[in-house]
C-alpha positions as CSV (number, residue, x, y, z in Angstrom):
1,M,-7.5,-29.9,22.6
2,K,-8.7,-26.3,23.0
3,W,-5.2,-25.0,22.7
4,L,-4.7,-26.8,19.4
5,L,-7.9,-25.3,18.0
6,A,-6.8,-21.9,19.3
7,L,-3.4,-22.3,17.6
8,L,-5.1,-23.3,14.4
9,V,-7.4,-20.3,14.4
10,I,-4.4,-18.0,15.1
11,W,-2.4,-19.5,12.3
12,L,-5.4,-19.2,9.9
13,V,-5.9,-15.5,10.8
14,W,-2.2,-14.8,10.4
15,R,-2.0,-16.7,7.1
16,Y,-5.1,-15.5,5.3
17,L,-5.9,-12.0,6.5
18,P,-4.5,-9.3,4.2
19,R,-1.6,-7.4,5.6
20,P,-1.3,-3.7,5.2
21,R,1.2,-2.9,2.4
22,K,3.7,-0.1,2.4
23,A,2.7,2.5,-0.1
24,A,5.1,2.6,-3.0
25,L,7.0,5.8,-3.1
26,Q,6.5,7.5,-6.4
27,P,9.0,9.9,-7.6
28,R,7.9,13.5,-7.5
29,L,7.4,14.5,-11.1
30,P,7.9,18.1,-12.3
31,Q,4.8,20.2,-11.9
32,D,5.7,23.4,-13.8
33,E,8.1,24.6,-16.4
34,A,10.6,26.1,-14.0
35,E,11.0,22.8,-12.2
36,A,11.4,20.9,-15.5
37,L,14.0,23.4,-16.7
38,A,15.9,23.0,-13.4
39,I,15.9,19.2,-13.7
40,L,17.3,19.4,-17.2
41,D,19.7,22.2,-16.2
42,L,18.4,24.5,-19.0
43,P,17.8,28.2,-19.1
44,P,14.3,29.6,-19.6
45,G,13.3,29.8,-23.2
46,A,15.4,26.8,-24.3
47,D,14.3,25.5,-27.7
48,A,13.2,21.9,-28.5
49,E,16.6,20.8,-29.7
50,A,18.3,22.0,-26.5
51,I,15.7,20.1,-24.5
52,R,16.3,16.9,-26.4
53,Q,20.1,17.2,-26.0
54,A,19.8,17.8,-22.3
55,H,17.5,14.9,-22.0
56,R,19.9,12.6,-23.8
57,R,22.8,13.7,-21.7
58,L,20.9,13.2,-18.4
59,V,19.4,9.9,-19.4
60,G,22.8,8.6,-20.2
61,Q,23.8,9.3,-16.6
62,V,20.7,8.2,-14.7
63,H,19.3,5.3,-16.7
64,P,19.1,2.0,-14.7
65,D,21.1,0.2,-17.3
66,R,24.0,2.6,-16.5
67,G,23.8,2.4,-12.7
68,G,21.1,5.0,-12.2
69,S,17.5,4.5,-11.0
70,A,14.2,4.1,-12.7
71,D,12.8,7.0,-10.6
72,L,15.4,9.5,-11.8
73,T,14.8,8.4,-15.3
74,R,11.1,8.9,-14.9
75,R,11.7,12.4,-13.6
76,V,14.0,13.3,-16.5
77,N,11.5,11.9,-19.0
78,A,8.6,13.8,-17.4
79,A,10.6,17.0,-17.5
80,R,11.3,16.6,-21.2
81,N,7.7,15.7,-22.0
82,L,6.4,18.7,-20.1
83,L,8.7,21.1,-21.8
84,L,8.2,19.7,-25.3
85,D,4.4,19.6,-24.9
86,R,4.5,23.3,-23.9
87,R,6.7,24.2,-26.8
88,N,4.5,22.3,-29.3
89,G,1.4,23.8,-27.9
């Protein structure tokens, strides 16, 4: 009878104690203008229209609906946002 109680306790602990979860890997977003320019493959001083065109071209290649990944799309979007925010002040 004791082994049955022990088995029940072990199962309850296994079933209801929280398990450590793997930390979700977040894509590394661009931190500065040089990195954002490199992601979008643009020269320094690119204007807003060139940024938008490069963004459209890259998103067409890396978007999940076209066989790419959400992480790459996030990086491309973050690069565009960083550059356009700096251009618009």
